[in-house]
Steps between C-alpha positions, in 0.01 A plus 500: 500500500402336824526645849782267576726667239456835664533393854838580654460217760446235230798637308707474822398141552582423132847653546567296817398183313736584205788562747429173681490305172832653405651378829358153441645493148843576636468230767369236250769598252769460765362152600495380142820676391301691246670831444245653249224440756704686768559789257125520429429499874743785561341689210155458653637629835658802330182585319276445804723657765483876420136473377403320829663770709329780314162323515541444871568862556199595282277267714639639827442854377135423439455399857670804644 
């Protein structure tokens, strides 16, 4: 395993990217009238949301 898999900061950035991609999927689905794409975007947000909050707290804890 590489250092990037163990790094909390890299995982935090990956979580932010997943959350943002979920938001974009909802927006694109709304523009195109594509309901399955909107559902997938909400799913990505639901998965990324709690994990992102926990990872952010973990990173902040390492600085304090």
